[in-house]
C-alpha positions in Angstrom: -26.9 -24.3 -14.3 -25.4 -25.5 -17.6 -28.4 -27.8 -18.2 -30.9 -25.0 -17.5 -29.1 -22.7 -20.0 -29.1 -25.4 -22.7 -32.8 -25.9 -22.3 -33.5 -22.2 -22.8 -31.5 -22.1 -26.0 -33.2 -25.2 -27.5 -36.6 -23.7 -26.6 -35.7 -20.4 -28.3 -34.5 -22.3 -31.5 -37.8 -24.3 -31.6 -39.9 -21.2 -31.3 -38.0 -19.6 -34.1 -38.5 -22.5 -36.5 -42.2 -22.9 -35.5 -42.9 -19.2 -36.1 -41.4 -19.3 -39.6 -43.4 -22.4 -40.4 -46.7 -20.8 -39.3 -45.8 -17.7 -41.3 -45.2 -19.7 -44.5 -48.5 -21.6 -44.0 -50.4 -18.3 -43.5 -49.0 -16.8 -46.7 -49.4 -20.0 -48.7 -53.1 -20.4 -47.7 -54.0 -16.8 -48.3 -56.3 -16.3 -51.3 -54.8 -14.7 -54.4 -54.9 -10.9 -54.5 -57.4 -11.1 -57.4 -57.9 -10.3 -61.1 -58.9 -7.2 -62.7 -62.7 -7.6 -63.2 -64.9 -6.3 -65.9 -66.0 -3.4 -63.8 -62.4 -2.6 -63.2 -62.6 -3.9 -59.6 -60.4 -6.4 -57.9 -61.9 -9.8 -57.5 -60.5 -11.9 -54.7 -62.6 -14.8 -55.9 -66.0 -16.6 -55.9 -67.1 -14.2 -58.6 -67.9 -11.5 -56.1 -66.7 -8.0 -56.6 -64.3 -6.7 -54.0 -64.7 -3.0 -53.6 -67.9 -3.0 -55.7 -69.2 0.4 -56.6 -65.7 1.9 -56.7 -64.3 3.4 -59.9 -61.5 1.8 -61.8 -59.1 4.2 -60.2 -60.4 3.3 -56.8 -59.9 -0.4 -57.5 -56.4 0.0 -58.6 -55.6 2.1 -55.5 -57.1 -0.6 -53.3 -54.9 -3.3 -54.9 -51.7 -1.2 -54.4 -52.7 -0.5 -50.8 -53.2 -4.2 -50.1 -49.7 -5.0 -51.6 -48.1 -2.3 -49.5 -49.9 -3.5 -46.3 -48.7 -7.1 -47.0 -45.1 -5.9 -47.6 -45.1 -4.0 -44.3 -46.4 -7.1 -42.5 -43.6 -9.2 -44.0 -41.0 -6.5 -43.1 -42.3 -6.3 -39.6 -42.1 -10.1 -39.2 -38.6 -10.2 -40.5 -37.5 -7.5 -38.1 -39.0 -9.4 -35.2 -37.2 -12.6 -36.3 -33.9 -10.6 -36.5 -34.3 -9.4 -33.0 -35.1 -12.9 -31.8 -32.0 -14.3 -33.6 -29.8 -11.6 -31.9 -31.3 -12.5 -28.5 -30.7 -16.2 -29.0 -27.1 -15.5 -30.1 -26.4 -13.3 -27.1 -27.7 -16.0 -24.7 -25.6 -18.6 -26.5 -22.4 -16.6 -26.0 -23.1 -15.9 -22.3 -23.9 -19.6 -21.8 -20.6 -20.6 -23.4 -18.7 -18.1 -21.3 -20.3 -19.4 -18.1 -19.7 -23.0 -19.1 -16.0 -22.4 -19.8 -15.6 -20.5 -16.5 -17.2 -23.3 -14.5 -15.0 -25.8 -16.3 -11.9 -23.9 -15.2 -13.1 -23.5 -11.6 -13.7 -27.3 -11.5 -10.2 -28.0 -12.8 -8.6 -25.6 -10.3 -10.5 -27.2 -7.4 -9.4 -30.7 -8.5 -5.8 -29.5 -8.7 -6.0 -27.9 -5.2 -7.4 -31.1 -3.7 -4.5 -33.1 -5.3 -1.6 -30.8 -4.5 -2.5 -29.2 -1.2 -3.4 -31.2 1.9 -5.8 -29.3 4.1 -4.3 -27.8 7.2 -5.9 -26.8 10.4 -5.6 -23.1 11.2 -2.9 -22.2 13.7 -4.4 -21.3 17.0 -3.5 -17.7 18.1 -3.9 -16.8 21.7 -6.4 -14.1 22.7 -5.2 -10.6 22.5 -5.6 -8.3 25.6 -7.2 -5.1 24.3 -9.0 -2.1 25.9 -11.5 0.5 24.7 -11.8 -0.7 21.1 -11.6 -4.4 22.1 -10.6 -6.6 19.3 -11.2 -10.2 20.2 -10.0 -13.3 18.4 -12.1 -14.1 15.3 -14.5 -11.1 16.0 -15.4 -8.9 13.1 -16.1 -5.2 13.6 -17.1 -2.8 10.9 -14.4 -1.3 8.7 -15.8 2.2 9.2 -14.9 2.2 12.9 -11.3 1.2 12.1 -11.4 -1.8 14.3 -10.3 -4.8 12.4 -11.0 -8.5 12.0 -8.5 -10.6 14.0 -8.2 -13.9 12.2 -5.5 -16.5 11.9 -3.1 -15.3 9.1 -3.4 -18.6 7.3 -7.1 -18.2 6.9 -6.8 -14.5 5.8 -4.1 -15.4 3.2 -6.1 -18.4 1.9 -9.3 -16.3 1.6 -7.4 -13.5 -0.2 -5.7 -16.0 -2.6 -9.1 -17.6 -3.4 -10.8 -14.2 -4.0 -7.9 -13.0 -6.2 -7.9 -16.2 -8.2 -11.7 -16.0 -8.9 -11.4 -12.4 -9.7 -8.6 -12.9 -12.1 -10.4 -15.8 -13.8 -13.5 -13.7 -14.4 -11.4 -10.8 -15.7 -9.5 -13.0 -18.1 -12.8 -14.6 -19.3 -14.6 -11.4 -19.9 -11.6 -9.2 -21.0 -11.9 -6.9 -18.0 -9.1 -5.0 -16.2 -9.3 -3.2 -12.8 -6.5 -1.2 -11.0 -4.6 -3.2 -8.4 -5.7 -2.3 -4.8 -3.5 0.0 -2.8 -1.5 -1.5 0.0 -2.7 -0.8 3.5 0.0 0.8 5.6 -0.9 0.7 9.3 0.7 3.1 11.8 1.8 1.5 15.1 2.1 4.0 17.9 4.1 2.7 20.8 2.7 4.3 24.0 3.3 4.0 27.7 2.6 6.7 30.3 2.7 10.0 28.3 -0.7 11.8 28.2 1.0 14.0 25.6 0.4 11.1 23.2 -2.5 13.3 22.3 -0.2 15.7 20.4 1.1 12.8 18.3 -2.3 11.3 17.6 -3.8 14.7 16.7 -1.2 15.2 14.0 -1.5 11.7 12.6 -5.3 12.0 12.3 -5.0 15.6 10.9 -2.6 14.6 8.1 -4.0 11.1 7.4 -5.5 11.1 3.9 -7.5 7.8 4.4 -8.5 6.0 7.6 -8.9 2.8 5.5 -5.4 2.9 4.0 -3.7 4.0 7.2 -5.3 2.4 10.2 -3.8 3.7 13.5 -3.0 1.1 16.1 -2.0 2.4 19.5 -0.2 -0.2 21.6 0.1 0.8 25.3 2.4 -0.6 27.9 2.7 0.5 31.6 -1.1 0.3 32.3 -1.2 4.1 32.9 -4.9 5.0 33.4 -4.7 8.7 32.4 -2.9 7.8 29.2 -5.4 5.1 28.5 -8.2 7.6 28.9 -6.6 10.0 26.4 -6.2 7.2 23.9 -9.7 6.0 24.4 -11.1 9.4 23.8 -10.4 9.0 20.1 -13.0 6.3 19.8 -13.3 4.7 16.4 -10.6 6.8 14.9 -7.9 4.4 16.3 -7.5 0.9 17.6 -6.2 0.7 21.2 -4.4 -2.5 22.3 -2.7 -3.1 25.6 0.4 -5.1 26.4 -0.7 -7.6 29.0 2.6 -8.4 30.8 3.4 -5.4 33.1 5.7 -7.3 35.5 9.3 -6.3 36.1 11.9 -8.2 34.1 14.6 -10.0 36.0 18.0 -8.3 35.1 21.4 -8.5 36.5 22.2 -6.1 39.4 24.2 -3.6 37.2 21.3 -3.4 34.8 18.6 -2.5 37.3 18.8 1.1 36.2 18.0 0.0 32.6 14.7 -1.8 33.5 12.9 0.7 31.2 15.0 -0.4 28.2 14.1 -4.1 28.9 10.4 -3.2 29.0 10.5 -1.2 25.8 12.1 -4.2 24.0 9.5 -6.5 25.3 6.7 -4.2 24.3 8.1 -3.7 20.8 8.2 -7.5 20.3 4.6 -8.0 21.5 3.2 -5.1 19.5 4.9 -6.0 16.2 3.7 -9.6 16.6 0.1 -8.3 16.9 0.5 -6.2 13.8 2.0 -9.0 11.6 0.7 -12.2 13.1 -2.7 -11.2 14.5 -3.8 -8.3 12.3 -2.0 -9.9 9.4 -0.6 -6.8 7.8 2.4 -7.0 5.4 4.1 -3.8 6.5 4.0 -1.2 9.3 5.2 2.3 10.1 6.3 2.5 13.8 6.2 5.8 15.7 6.5 6.5 19.4 4.1 8.5 21.5 6.5 11.6 21.6 6.8 12.1 17.8 5.0 14.7 15.8 4.8 14.0 12.0 5.1 16.3 9.0 2.2 17.1 6.6 3.6 14.7 3.9 4.5 11.9 6.4 2.0 9.5 4.8 2.9 10.5 1.3 6.5 9.8 2.0 6.0 6.2 3.2 3.5 5.3 0.5 5.9 6.5 -2.3 8.9 4.6 -0.8 7.1 1.3 -0.1 7.6 0.0 -3.6 11.4 0.7 -3.4 11.6 -1.0 0.0 9.7 -4.0 -1.4 11.7 -4.3 -4.6 15.3 -3.6 -3.5 16.7 -6.4 -1.2 19.6 -4.1 -0.2 17.2 -2.0 1.8 15.6 -3.0 5.1 13.8 0.1 6.3 12.5 3.5 5.4 13.0 6.2 8.1 11.5 9.6 8.4 14.4 10.8 10.5 17.7 12.6 9.7 20.2 12.3 12.7 21.9 15.5 11.4 18.6 17.2 10.6 19.2 20.3 12.7 18.3 23.7 11.3 21.4 25.0 9.6 22.7 21.5 8.7 20.0 20.8 6.1 19.1 22.6 2.8 15.7 24.2 3.4 15.1 24.4 -0.3 15.6 20.6 -0.9 12.7 19.1 1.0 12.4 16.4 -1.8 16.0 15.2 -1.3 16.4 11.6 -0.1 19.4 9.5 0.7 20.5 6.0 1.4 22.1 5.5 4.8 23.8 2.5 6.5 22.9 3.8 9.9 19.5 2.6 11.3 17.8 5.9 12.2 14.4 4.7 13.7 12.1 7.5 15.0 9.3 6.9 12.5 10.3 3.9 10.3 8.8 1.3 8.0 9.4 -2.4 8.4 8.3 -5.3 6.2 6.8 -8.5 7.6 9.5 -10.6 6.0 12.2 -8.6 7.9 10.3 -9.0 11.2 10.1 -12.7 10.6 13.9 -12.7 10.4 14.4 -10.5 13.5 11.8 -11.7 15.9 13.3 -15.1 16.8 16.5 -13.3 18.0 14.9 -10.1 19.3 17.0 -8.7 22.2 16.0 -8.3 25.8 17.0 -4.6 25.8 18.5 -1.8 23.7 16.8 -3.0 20.6 17.7 0.1 18.5 21.5 -0.4 19.0 21.0 -4.1 18.4 19.5 -3.3 15.0 22.8 -1.5 14.1 24.9 -4.6 14.6 26.4 -6.1 11.4 24.6 -9.4 12.2 21.2 -7.7 11.9 22.0 -5.1 9.2 23.7 -7.6 6.9 25.1 -4.7 4.7 21.6 -3.4 4.1 20.6 0.3 4.1 17.7 2.5 4.9 16.2 5.5 3.1 16.3 8.8 5.1 15.3 12.4 4.1 17.3 15.6 4.0 14.6 17.2 6.2 13.0 15.0 8.9 9.4 14.0 8.6 9.2 13.5 12.4 10.4 15.5 15.5 10.4 14.4 19.1 8.9 16.5 21.8 9.4 14.0 24.6 12.1 15.1 26.9 10.8 12.7 29.5 11.8 9.1 28.9 14.2 6.2 29.8 17.2 8.2 28.5 16.4 11.0 31.0 16.7 13.7 28.3 20.2 12.7 27.4 20.2 14.1 23.9 17.0 16.1 23.9 18.2 19.4 25.4 21.5 19.2 23.6 20.4 18.2 20.2 17.0 16.6 19.5 15.0 19.7 20.3 16.7 21.5 17.3 15.7 19.0 14.6 13.9 20.8 11.8 10.5 19.3 10.8 9.5 19.6 7.2 6.5 21.9 6.6 6.3 21.7 2.7 4.2 18.9 1.2 6.2 17.0 -1.4 4.1 14.8 -3.7 6.6 11.9 -3.6 4.2 9.5 -5.2 4.5 11.5 -8.4 8.3 11.5 -8.4 10.6 9.0 -10.0 12.4 7.5 -7.0 14.2 4.8 -8.9 17.5 6.6 -8.4 17.5 5.3 -4.8 18.0 1.7 -6.0 21.6 0.8 -5.1 22.8 0.0 -8.6 21.9 3.6 -9.7 22.6 5.4 -6.4 26.1 4.2 -5.8 27.5 5.3 -9.1 26.1 8.9 -8.9 26.8 9.1 -5.1 30.5 8.2 -5.4 30.9 10.5 -8.4 29.4 13.5 -6.5 31.4 12.9 -3.3 34.9 12.2 -4.8 34.7 14.8 -7.5 34.1 17.5 -4.9 37.3 19.5 -4.1 39.2 18.3 -1.0 39.5 21.0 1.7 40.6 21.4 5.3 38.1 22.1 8.0 39.7 25.4 8.9 38.8 26.7 5.4 35.1 26.0 6.1 35.0 27.7 9.5 34.3 31.3 10.3 37.0 33.5 8.8 38.1 30.8 6.4 39.4 31.9 3.0 37.5 29.3 0.9 35.5 30.7 -2.0 32.6 29.1 -3.8 29.3 27.5 -3.0 30.4 23.9 -2.9 30.1 21.0 -2.6 33.3 20.3 -0.8 34.9 17.2 0.8 36.6 16.9 4.2 38.5 13.7 4.7 38.9 11.6 7.8 41.2 8.6 8.2 40.6 7.3 11.7 38.0 7.0 14.4 39.5 9.9 16.3 39.9 12.2 13.3 36.2 11.6 12.4 35.1 12.6 15.9 37.3 15.8 15.9 36.0 16.8 12.4 32.4 16.0 13.2 32.5 18.1 16.4 34.1 21.0 14.6 31.5 20.9 11.8 28.5 20.5 14.2 27.3 17.0 13.2 26.8 13.9 15.4 30.1 12.4 16.2 29.1 9.0 17.6 29.5 5.7 15.7 27.6 2.4 16.1 29.6 -0.7 14.9 31.8 1.8 13.0 28.9 3.4 11.2 28.5 7.2 11.6 25.0 8.6 12.1 23.3 9.4 8.7 26.4 7.9 6.9 26.5 5.9 3.7 29.6 4.1 2.6 31.3 6.1 5.4 30.2 9.5 4.0 28.1 12.0 6.0 26.4 14.6 3.9 25.2 17.9 5.4 25.2 21.7 5.0 27.8 23.9 6.8 27.5 27.7 6.4 25.3 27.3 3.4 27.6 24.9 1.5 27.2 21.1 0.9 29.9 19.2 2.7 30.8 15.6 2.5 32.7 14.3 5.5 34.2 11.2 3.9 36.9 8.5 4.2 39.6 8.2 1.6 38.5 7.2 -1.9 38.4 3.4 -2.3 36.5 2.8 1.0 35.5 -0.9 1.3 33.8 -1.6 4.7 33.2 -0.3 8.2 35.6 -1.0 11.1 33.4 -2.4 13.9 36.0 -1.4 16.5 35.1 2.3 15.8 32.4 2.5 18.4 
């Protein structure tokens, strides 16, 4: 390529020199324009009259016309030469850019050969899929939302190479392009609920882009009717099936918990598909009995950069455990909190965190396991004031334990909040902790009796109610209408021991004494 471009430039330069030489010879060999003859005519030579029979005035006009014509010819030739020079210069610059680019690519290739030993791609077992079957190393068009399943090493290598080449070209030519938006897949965990249709209908209704938010439905149980419902969505979703449907050996006193063991097994398999087979870098997990809010996708896209940049966070949740109507401020749909309690029920996880959790993933009760200090490692999640998911599934392994009593009353947000246009940096721990502690411990300390019906307390709040033990927390929580259970000492929706909610229209902080340092794991 370089040799070909060099030949073209040399050829152009030769034509330019030759053309000027011919022009000089032409003008040099041209007869003189002539003398003024006796008859007043112009004589080009050989004693013959040029323009004989014309008057003196006509002869003069002819001479002037000839001079003007020659001047126009010279001007035209100079303009042509100018254009030719510009064309040669432009080809020369382009050739130099290409030459430099090829030189850089050659150097990078040599460096890669020296520094990196070629590795064979890791073999990934075939994935059992149904309806939209995605086989190993098979590519299906992006429009149908079925994805290429390729070994992660090959995907990452190809992306790195493409990015490097693109960056080199942009640096060489001075071009800039906006960085591509992260793809956030939605993983729907399904089993034998045909009502998964309600969940999928809302996800598809509110999804702003099928490309940026591919929906993967992972089904356990092998329930045919549920499989038909999922399959009816065709190319709008990707349907994968958990292949191991066998019962799991458990000790006799855990036979009634067989369902919890199967759920944990399914979660592990499905998340491995998302991260290790589909090779995504993050995922939002919902279950087949969750309905999402209109700004569900906006919420997670806006909070992804915070999750990625703040190592003290390990999840983003759409759920508020104390999100019942009357316990939240309906006018503060944009309000977000940090929480030390893992909420689940519509939550975002990074691939790096899954790589940490997967090797020690539990056989059952995975959500409570996530709340142990060994997994949480003093990390927090983000949760909203008003939930971005609600559950409509009374049927399940918990046999409706909390649904009738509590879950059915959770308020679902209906107002679209443009979170991606908000400054959410206040959620980073360094900023958040300072303002949070100031708000909580500057609030007046009151007794629970003053907040209840008939109390004499005046003012709109916020107010602080203090607990000092596990039992006092439970009594106060029940009296104020919030969840009273603790997991490894952490109250639901709590942060630094503080639970924030609305009671009779006032902001209340149910808080430990000032100077709190850590949770007591015996409070469970």
